[in-house]
C-alpha positions as CSV (number, residue, x, y, z in Angstrom):
1,X,46.5,19.4,12.8
2,X,45.0,18.8,9.2
3,X,41.5,18.1,8.9
4,X,40.7,17.8,4.9
5,X,40.5,14.1,5.6
6,X,36.9,14.4,7.0
7,X,35.5,16.2,4.2
8,X,35.6,13.0,1.6
9,X,34.4,9.1,1.6
10,X,34.1,7.2,4.7
11,X,34.6,9.8,7.0
12,X,32.4,12.7,5.7
13,X,29.7,9.8,4.8
14,X,29.5,8.8,8.7
15,X,29.6,12.9,9.7
16,X,26.8,13.7,7.2
17,X,24.7,10.6,8.5
18,X,25.1,11.3,12.0
19,X,24.1,15.0,11.7
20,X,21.3,13.7,9.8
21,X,19.7,11.4,12.4
22,X,20.3,13.9,15.1
23,X,18.7,16.3,13.1
24,X,15.8,14.1,12.3
25,X,15.5,13.3,16.2
26,X,14.1,17.1,16.2
27,X,10.5,17.7,16.2
28,X,8.7,20.9,15.8
29,X,4.9,20.1,16.0
30,X,4.5,16.8,15.9
31,X,6.5,16.9,12.6
32,X,9.9,15.8,12.4
33,X,12.2,14.4,9.2
34,X,13.0,11.7,10.6
35,X,15.9,9.3,8.7
36,X,15.3,12.0,5.9
37,X,17.3,14.3,8.1
38,X,20.2,13.3,6.7
39,X,19.2,14.7,3.4
40,X,18.9,18.1,4.9
41,X,22.4,17.9,6.7
42,X,24.0,16.2,3.6
43,X,22.9,19.8,1.4
44,X,24.3,22.0,4.4
45,X,27.8,19.7,4.8
46,X,28.2,19.9,0.5
47,X,27.6,23.3,0.1
48,X,30.8,23.6,2.6
49,X,32.8,20.6,0.2
50,X,32.3,17.4,1.5
51,X,32.2,15.0,-1.2
52,X,31.3,11.6,-1.3
53,X,31.7,8.5,-4.0
54,X,29.2,7.7,-6.3
55,X,29.3,4.2,-5.1
56,X,27.9,4.8,-1.6
57,X,24.6,5.7,-3.8
58,X,24.5,3.0,-6.2
59,X,25.1,0.7,-2.9
60,X,22.2,2.6,-1.0
61,X,19.7,2.4,-4.0
62,X,20.3,-1.1,-4.4
63,X,20.1,-1.9,-0.8
64,X,16.8,-0.1,0.0
65,X,15.1,-0.9,-3.1
66,X,15.6,-4.0,-3.3
67,X,14.3,-4.9,0.7
68,X,11.8,-3.0,-0.2
69,X,10.6,-5.3,-3.6
70,X,11.3,-8.4,-0.6
71,X,9.3,-6.6,1.6
72,X,6.6,-6.0,-1.2
73,X,7.0,-8.7,-3.2
74,X,4.1,-11.6,-1.8
75,X,1.6,-8.8,-1.6
76,X,2.2,-6.9,-4.8
77,X,1.2,-9.2,-7.2
78,X,-2.0,-9.6,-5.5
79,X,-2.4,-6.1,-5.3
80,X,-1.9,-5.8,-9.2
81,X,-4.5,-8.3,-9.8
82,X,-7.3,-6.4,-7.5
83,X,-6.4,-3.1,-8.0
84,X,-3.2,-2.4,-10.7
85,X,-5.6,-0.9,-13.4
86,X,-6.7,1.5,-10.7
87,X,-3.3,2.0,-9.8
88,X,-1.7,2.1,-13.1
89,X,-4.7,4.9,-14.1
90,X,-3.6,7.0,-11.2
91,X,0.4,6.9,-11.9
92,X,-1.0,7.9,-15.6
93,X,-2.8,11.1,-15.0
94,X,-0.6,12.2,-12.4
95,X,2.3,12.1,-14.8
96,X,0.8,13.4,-18.1
97,X,-1.4,16.2,-16.3
98,X,2.1,17.1,-15.3
99,X,4.3,17.0,-18.3
100,X,1.3,18.9,-19.8
101,X,1.6,21.7,-17.1
102,X,5.6,21.8,-17.8
103,X,4.8,22.2,-21.6
104,X,2.2,25.1,-21.2
105,X,5.1,26.8,-18.8
106,X,7.8,26.5,-20.7
107,X,5.3,27.9,-23.5
108,X,4.4,30.6,-20.9
109,X,8.0,31.7,-19.6
110,X,10.0,31.1,-23.0
111,X,12.5,29.2,-20.7
112,X,14.9,27.1,-22.7
113,X,13.6,23.1,-23.7
114,X,16.6,22.0,-22.1
115,X,15.7,23.2,-19.3
116,X,12.1,23.0,-19.0
117,X,13.2,18.8,-19.3
118,X,15.6,18.8,-16.7
119,X,12.9,20.9,-13.9
120,X,10.7,18.0,-15.1
121,X,13.0,15.0,-14.7
122,X,14.1,16.9,-11.4
123,X,10.9,17.5,-9.5
124,X,9.8,13.8,-10.4
125,X,13.4,12.3,-8.6
126,X,13.9,10.5,-11.9
127,X,17.7,10.0,-12.8
128,X,16.7,7.6,-15.7
129,X,14.1,10.6,-17.0
130,X,17.4,12.5,-16.5
131,X,19.9,10.2,-18.6
132,X,16.9,9.8,-21.2
133,X,16.3,13.9,-21.8
134,X,20.5,14.6,-21.6
135,X,20.8,11.8,-24.5
136,X,17.5,13.1,-26.5
137,X,18.5,17.3,-26.1
138,X,22.6,16.7,-25.5
139,X,22.4,19.5,-23.7
140,X,24.1,20.4,-20.8
141,X,21.0,22.6,-19.6
142,X,19.7,19.7,-18.6
143,X,21.6,18.7,-15.8
144,X,21.6,22.2,-14.4
145,X,17.9,22.3,-14.5
146,X,18.0,19.0,-12.6
147,X,20.9,19.9,-9.7
148,X,18.3,22.8,-9.2
149,X,14.6,21.5,-9.4
150,X,15.9,17.5,-7.7
151,X,16.5,18.6,-4.4
152,X,13.6,20.7,-3.6
153,X,11.7,17.1,-5.5
154,X,12.8,15.4,-3.0
155,X,12.5,17.2,-0.3
156,X,8.9,18.8,-1.2
157,X,7.9,14.8,-1.4
158,X,9.0,14.5,2.4
159,X,7.2,17.3,3.1
160,X,3.9,16.5,1.6
161,X,4.2,13.2,3.2
162,X,4.7,14.7,6.9
163,X,2.8,17.4,5.9
164,X,-0.6,16.1,4.3
165,X,-2.0,14.2,6.8
166,X,-1.8,16.6,9.2
167,X,-3.7,19.1,6.7
168,X,-6.7,16.4,6.3
169,X,-6.1,15.1,10.0
170,X,-5.3,12.0,9.2
171,X,-5.1,9.4,12.0
172,X,-2.2,7.0,10.8
173,X,-3.5,4.9,13.4
174,X,-6.7,4.6,12.3
175,X,-5.7,3.9,8.5
176,X,-3.3,1.2,9.9
177,X,-7.1,-0.2,11.5
178,X,-8.5,0.6,7.8
179,X,-6.0,-1.3,6.1
180,X,-6.0,-4.0,8.6
181,X,-9.7,-4.0,8.0
182,X,-9.4,-4.5,4.3
183,X,-7.3,-7.2,4.8
184,X,-9.4,-9.5,6.9
185,X,-11.7,-8.3,4.2
186,X,-9.6,-10.1,1.5
187,X,-8.5,-12.5,4.5
188,X,-11.5,-13.1,7.2
189,X,-10.5,-14.4,10.3
190,X,-10.8,-18.0,10.6
191,X,-13.1,-19.7,13.3
192,X,-13.7,-22.9,15.1
193,X,-17.3,-24.3,16.1
194,X,-18.9,-28.1,16.8
195,X,-21.1,-29.3,14.9
196,X,-24.2,-32.3,15.7
197,X,-25.0,-33.8,13.1
198,X,-29.1,-33.9,12.4
199,X,-29.0,-33.9,8.9
200,X,-30.9,-37.6,8.4
201,X,-29.6,-36.6,4.3
202,X,-26.1,-37.3,5.2
203,X,-26.4,-40.1,7.8
204,X,-24.2,-43.3,7.3
205,X,-21.9,-40.9,4.5
206,X,-18.5,-40.3,4.0
207,X,-16.6,-37.0,4.5
208,X,-15.7,-37.6,1.1
209,X,-19.1,-38.2,-0.2
210,X,-20.7,-34.9,1.4
211,X,-18.0,-33.5,-0.5
212,X,-17.3,-31.5,2.7
213,X,-14.3,-28.9,1.2
214,X,-16.3,-28.6,-2.2
215,X,-19.7,-27.2,-0.3
216,X,-18.3,-25.8,3.0
217,X,-14.3,-24.8,2.2
218,X,-14.3,-25.9,5.5
219,X,-11.7,-28.4,7.7
220,X,-12.7,-31.2,9.8
221,X,-10.3,-31.5,12.8
222,X,-12.0,-33.5,15.5
223,X,-15.5,-35.8,15.4
224,X,-16.4,-37.9,18.6
225,X,-18.4,-41.3,18.5
226,X,-20.2,-43.0,21.4
227,X,-17.8,-40.5,23.7
228,X,-14.8,-41.2,22.1
229,X,-13.1,-38.1,20.0
230,X,-11.0,-39.0,17.0
231,X,-9.1,-37.2,14.0
232,X,-11.5,-37.4,10.8
233,X,-10.4,-38.5,7.7
234,X,-12.1,-38.4,4.2
235,X,-13.4,-42.0,4.8
236,X,-15.0,-40.9,7.9
237,X,-18.6,-41.9,8.5
238,X,-21.4,-39.3,10.1
239,X,-24.6,-40.8,12.1
240,X,-27.2,-38.1,13.4
241,X,-26.5,-36.9,16.9
242,X,-21.9,-37.8,16.4
243,X,-20.1,-34.1,16.8
244,X,-18.0,-33.0,14.7
245,X,-15.1,-30.0,15.3
246,X,-15.1,-27.9,12.0
247,X,-12.7,-24.7,11.2
248,X,-13.2,-21.7,8.2
249,X,-14.4,-18.1,8.5
250,X,-17.7,-16.7,8.7
251,X,-19.1,-17.4,6.0
252,X,-18.0,-20.8,5.6
253,X,-19.7,-22.0,8.2
254,X,-22.8,-20.8,7.5
255,X,-22.7,-23.3,4.8
256,X,-21.6,-26.1,7.3
257,X,-25.6,-25.3,9.1
258,X,-27.1,-26.6,6.1
259,X,-25.3,-29.7,5.7
260,X,-25.2,-30.2,9.9
261,X,-27.5,-28.3,11.3
262,X,-27.2,-25.4,14.0
263,X,-23.6,-25.1,16.0
264,X,-23.6,-26.6,19.6
265,X,-22.3,-25.3,22.4
266,X,-20.2,-28.5,23.0
267,X,-16.8,-29.6,23.3
268,X,-14.9,-32.4,22.0
269,X,-12.7,-33.5,24.9
270,X,-9.2,-34.5,23.3
271,X,-7.7,-37.6,24.4
272,X,-4.3,-38.5,25.6
273,X,-2.8,-39.2,21.9
274,X,-4.8,-36.3,20.7
275,X,-2.6,-32.5,20.1
276,X,-2.8,-29.4,18.2
277,X,0.2,-27.2,17.9
278,X,0.9,-24.3,16.0
279,X,4.2,-25.0,13.8
280,X,6.4,-22.8,11.6
281,X,7.4,-24.1,8.0
282,X,11.6,-23.7,7.7
283,X,12.3,-26.7,5.5
284,X,13.5,-25.7,2.0
285,X,12.0,-29.0,1.0
286,X,8.7,-28.1,1.0
287,X,8.5,-24.3,-0.1
288,X,6.2,-23.9,-3.0
289,X,4.8,-27.4,-2.9
290,X,1.0,-28.1,-2.5
291,X,-0.8,-29.2,0.9
292,X,-2.0,-31.8,-1.6
293,X,1.2,-33.4,-2.4
294,X,2.4,-33.5,0.8
295,X,-1.1,-35.0,1.9
296,X,-0.9,-34.7,5.6
297,X,-4.2,-36.3,6.5
298,X,-3.6,-39.1,4.8
299,X,0.1,-39.8,5.6
300,X,0.3,-38.6,9.2
301,X,-3.3,-39.1,10.3
302,X,-3.7,-35.2,10.8
303,X,-5.0,-32.2,9.7
304,X,-3.9,-28.8,8.7
305,X,-6.8,-27.0,10.5
306,X,-5.2,-23.0,10.2
307,X,-2.2,-21.4,8.3
308,X,-1.1,-17.9,9.3
309,X,0.9,-15.9,7.0
310,X,2.2,-12.1,7.5
311,X,-0.5,-11.7,10.3
312,X,-3.0,-13.3,8.7
313,X,-5.2,-16.1,9.4
314,X,-6.2,-18.3,5.9
315,X,-8.3,-20.9,5.3
316,X,-6.4,-24.2,4.2
317,X,-7.1,-25.4,0.2
318,X,-5.6,-28.8,-1.3
319,X,-3.5,-26.0,-3.0
320,X,-2.7,-24.0,-1.1
321,X,1.3,-23.9,-1.5
322,X,4.1,-23.7,1.3
323,X,5.5,-20.6,2.1
324,X,8.7,-20.2,4.0
325,X,7.2,-18.4,8.0
326,X,4.0,-19.7,7.5
327,X,2.5,-21.0,10.8
328,X,0.3,-24.0,10.6
329,X,-2.2,-25.1,13.3
330,X,-1.9,-28.9,13.1
331,X,-4.8,-31.5,15.0
332,X,-4.1,-35.1,14.7
333,X,-2.1,-37.9,16.9
334,X,1.0,-36.6,19.0
335,X,3.3,-39.3,16.8
336,X,1.7,-37.7,13.4
337,X,1.6,-34.2,14.9
338,X,5.4,-34.9,15.5
339,X,6.4,-36.7,12.2
340,X,4.4,-33.4,10.6
341,X,6.6,-31.2,12.8
342,X,9.8,-33.0,11.2
343,X,8.3,-32.8,7.3
344,X,8.1,-28.7,8.3
345,X,10.9,-28.0,9.6
346,X,9.3,-26.2,12.8
347,X,13.1,-24.4,13.3
348,X,11.9,-20.9,15.0
349,X,15.8,-20.2,15.1
350,X,16.1,-20.4,11.2
351,X,12.9,-17.0,11.0
352,X,15.2,-15.0,12.5
353,X,18.8,-15.8,11.0
354,X,19.8,-14.2,8.3
355,X,20.8,-15.9,5.1
356,X,23.1,-13.3,3.1
357,X,23.3,-15.3,-0.2
358,X,20.1,-14.9,-1.2
359,X,20.7,-10.8,-0.5
360,X,24.1,-10.8,-2.7
361,X,23.1,-13.0,-5.4
362,X,19.6,-10.8,-5.7
363,X,21.1,-7.5,-5.9
364,X,23.5,-9.3,-8.6
365,X,20.6,-10.3,-10.3
366,X,18.9,-6.7,-10.3
367,X,21.9,-4.9,-11.4
368,X,22.2,-7.1,-14.9
369,X,17.9,-6.6,-15.2
370,X,18.9,-3.0,-14.6
371,X,21.0,-2.7,-17.8
372,X,19.2,-4.7,-20.0
373,X,17.9,-2.2,-23.0
374,X,14.1,-2.4,-23.7
375,X,13.2,-0.5,-27.2
376,X,10.1,1.8,-27.0
377,X,8.3,0.8,-31.1
378,X,11.6,1.6,-32.6
379,X,11.7,4.9,-31.4
380,X,14.6,4.7,-28.4
381,X,15.5,2.7,-25.9
382,X,15.8,3.0,-22.5
383,X,17.1,0.6,-19.4
384,X,15.9,0.5,-15.7
385,X,19.6,1.1,-13.8
386,X,19.8,-0.3,-10.7
387,X,16.4,1.1,-8.9
388,X,14.0,-0.2,-11.1
389,X,16.2,-3.5,-11.7
390,X,16.7,-3.8,-7.7
391,X,13.0,-3.2,-7.3
392,X,12.0,-6.1,-9.9
393,X,14.2,-8.4,-8.7
394,X,13.3,-8.2,-5.3
395,X,9.4,-8.6,-6.1
396,X,10.0,-11.6,-8.5
397,X,12.6,-13.2,-6.3
398,X,10.1,-12.8,-2.8
399,X,7.7,-14.1,-4.7
400,X,8.8,-16.9,-6.1
401,X,10.1,-17.7,-2.5
402,X,12.1,-21.0,-3.8
403,X,14.9,-21.8,-6.5
404,X,16.7,-24.9,-5.8
405,X,18.4,-24.6,-2.7
406,X,17.9,-20.4,-2.2
407,X,15.7,-19.2,0.0
408,X,14.0,-15.5,-0.9
409,X,13.7,-14.2,1.9
410,X,15.2,-12.0,4.5
411,X,14.1,-11.5,8.1
412,X,11.9,-8.6,9.2
413,X,14.8,-7.6,11.1
414,X,17.4,-8.3,8.4
415,X,15.3,-5.9,6.0
416,X,14.4,-3.3,8.1
417,X,18.0,-2.9,9.2
418,X,19.5,-3.4,5.4
419,X,16.4,-0.9,4.0
420,X,17.5,2.1,6.9
421,X,21.0,1.6,5.9
422,X,20.3,1.9,2.1
423,X,18.0,4.6,2.3
424,X,20.8,6.7,4.4
425,X,23.7,6.0,1.9
426,X,21.2,7.6,-1.0
427,X,20.2,10.3,0.9
428,X,24.0,11.3,2.5
429,X,25.1,10.9,-1.4
430,X,23.0,12.8,-3.6
431,X,22.4,15.9,-0.6
432,X,25.8,16.1,-1.3
433,X,26.1,16.7,-4.7
434,X,22.7,19.0,-5.0
435,X,24.2,21.4,-2.3
436,X,27.8,22.0,-4.0
437,X,25.5,23.1,-7.1
438,X,22.8,24.2,-5.5
439,X,23.9,28.0,-4.9
440,X,25.7,28.6,-8.4
441,X,23.0,27.5,-10.2
442,X,20.6,29.8,-8.4
443,X,23.4,32.8,-8.8
444,X,22.7,32.2,-12.7
445,X,19.6,31.4,-13.4
446,X,17.5,32.8,-10.7
447,X,14.0,32.4,-9.0
448,X,12.1,31.4,-12.2
449,X,13.4,28.2,-12.2
450,X,12.9,27.8,-8.4
451,X,9.1,28.5,-9.0
452,X,8.8,25.7,-11.3
453,X,10.5,23.8,-9.7
454,X,7.8,23.6,-6.6
455,X,5.0,23.8,-9.4
456,X,6.3,20.8,-11.1
457,X,7.3,18.9,-7.2
458,X,3.4,20.0,-5.5
459,X,1.4,19.8,-8.9
460,X,1.3,16.2,-9.3
461,X,1.4,15.8,-5.1
462,X,-1.5,17.8,-4.5
463,X,-3.8,16.1,-7.6
464,X,-2.5,12.5,-6.7
465,X,-4.0,13.3,-2.7
466,X,-7.1,15.0,-4.1
467,X,-7.6,12.6,-6.5
468,X,-7.4,9.4,-4.4
469,X,-9.0,10.7,-1.1
470,X,-11.5,11.9,-3.0
471,X,-12.4,9.9,-6.2
472,X,-11.1,6.4,-5.5
473,X,-11.7,7.2,-1.8
474,X,-8.2,5.2,-1.3
475,X,-6.5,3.9,2.0
476,X,-4.5,7.0,3.0
477,X,-0.7,5.1,3.9
478,X,-1.6,2.8,0.3
479,X,-2.6,6.2,-1.2
480,X,1.1,8.0,0.1
481,X,2.5,5.0,-1.2
482,X,1.0,5.3,-4.7
483,X,2.4,9.4,-4.4
484,X,6.3,8.5,-3.3
485,X,5.8,5.6,-6.0
486,X,4.8,7.8,-8.8
487,X,7.0,10.4,-7.7
488,X,10.0,8.0,-7.7
489,X,10.8,9.5,-4.0
490,X,12.7,6.3,-2.8
491,X,13.1,9.2,0.4
492,X,9.2,10.1,0.9
493,X,8.9,6.3,1.3
494,X,11.4,6.1,4.1
495,X,9.3,9.1,5.5
496,X,6.1,7.0,4.8
497,X,7.5,3.6,5.9
498,X,8.8,5.9,9.2
499,X,5.2,6.8,10.3
500,X,3.9,3.0,10.2
501,X,5.0,-0.7,10.2
502,X,2.0,-1.9,7.4
503,X,2.9,-3.1,4.1
504,X,-0.1,-0.4,2.6
505,X,2.6,1.9,1.8
506,X,5.3,-0.4,0.6
507,X,3.0,-2.3,-2.0
508,X,1.1,0.5,-3.1
509,X,4.9,1.8,-3.9
510,X,6.1,-1.4,-5.8
511,X,3.2,-1.3,-7.9
512,X,3.3,1.9,-9.9
513,X,6.9,2.7,-9.5
514,X,8.0,0.5,-12.5
515,X,4.9,1.9,-14.2
516,X,6.1,5.3,-13.5
517,X,10.2,5.2,-14.1
518,X,8.9,4.3,-17.3
519,X,6.3,6.5,-18.1
520,X,8.5,9.6,-17.0
521,X,11.6,8.5,-19.2
522,X,9.1,8.8,-22.2
523,X,7.9,11.8,-21.4
524,X,10.9,13.1,-20.8
525,X,11.7,12.4,-24.0
526,X,8.5,13.7,-25.3
527,X,9.3,17.1,-24.2
528,X,12.8,17.8,-25.7
529,X,11.3,16.1,-29.3
530,X,7.7,19.0,-29.2
């Protein structure tokens, strides 16, 4: 029986991925390659003649990077505002230092300029850097050196992500707790507390007159006068001795003490007509609309007490906008709460459904973005390619949330599945391609190119870890995400994600990746010109 059919296309892809997943499950002293085991199986089987179509590579890259962008997008822009300069400085220092060391090694060893820049692009795992260097140098030596250093760069980042946490004795669970604690600093926990009006200055004044929202940022959810509880609104008149239930952060509630006096250990009983319920935003018509424009308090005689978004509790304000999947605690009369549920959608099933239109339309938009030629001060033009285009598409679209009838969202389960499928496709193709050329390149050019590849792979990683841990004092998961972003290493990010499901690494990766992509292109061309 002829078995040559297993060496190409779909059978080869399935064999490589299956073998890689099995390899990835092997643990040695607690360390495993996880999905990156696909890269190792691809290198081995690629050497023995297995071949895969480049279309698998393109599809894998698009799926992986787009879903990373979709996951990181909502937090990316906020992170960019707060930490963007630090992150971009981090990327610039690492890439500039690596390119300078690459130039010095070239001067010391006397290797060909094209070989040198090929190793630089491969160590940084940057195919756009390879294309830019090849275009400027017009030398085939660039791709030969790239073919040698690329697998070293890929494996090096994956190994570093797995080994360095062990070297520095990092506990991933502790880093996750620190990350969530930092989120709480930005989005503090929300509490409910009852106050008895004792300040004579606010007696016989309405909530609107005392500017409750402006002064305390709290939401009034319940009020009780003369043993009758009801839902307050802006026109509710306060009297000395009445009880009011306020919801806000610890800091907000301390401000409320200045208005009302000390909180009291009393509960405001719920009337038979009173209801408190968590509702889910699933109605397309309210997505991206502000709370003020819907005006739930006046229209439905109900209050938005708190918002839970991506596991974080947020205090609602008039300018807060509805996002798909937000959970809102609504307090009010039962009829009003029921009407709010109709307006918001409150369809739990929709959260787990996957609409394929945003996925494929988003991928197409990513391809179009990647084909745009961007001039660099008249010196040369560069393109972001599939990877950069898909990432920007995912980031921007997930941030928008909705355009017209299209909701730019993927369920968490669908996002994770598509990301893993994309990563395995990508690893399988790059591994077989590199495995085919690896032995021939080694025999031709020797070990000089190998040690240079190792230096240019691990130097930026070591600089990054030392700088991030001891100078910037970063969370280690964020730091690993930054390093994989600076090294433009999607398998590296996959390895980090296999350790933690937090958004720390994807957000950091997505923040620096587009900048790093452009920097590697620029420095690769500079290395050719000088």
